Steps between C-alpha positions, in 0.01 A plus 500: 500500500241432231599540139292790356460312171339209684246735655440674165453175307268363768287815487486473118407134529221584743369778276545348153547128564159392375527709184848375422400139565258539207773632270646231275873483448649403165471128434793309643627781724372358832655161418828664400507696824430186706788327319733791574400492868545121518850535351577789734584727206486823698686689227229430239218580746665826604550588132125446439414717801738776394362495148139515622590778744673701227215455253248606766708801596533604136126462443423705811748769401357518148146523633607780734665687215186475288280627782742787562506597133123533460440864417251693706238705319601863479286742693362779294471851638253600229125486550294322240131561442 
């Protein structure tokens, strides 16, 4: 059985991989992540993933709330000349 997250991440990589490759990360972060992986510090890596996931979810939720709160223009039943 294939993990659905693997399929999802692969589809995101195929769709957005080139764009994200252009996006710089904060200075020192890639080196820090490589060090964590070399040490096998799964706990720190999972913490970073959970934090990024939570921040992304919060940003998406906030954006959805703002879109939902945009007021629609009221329709007028009166005729103007």
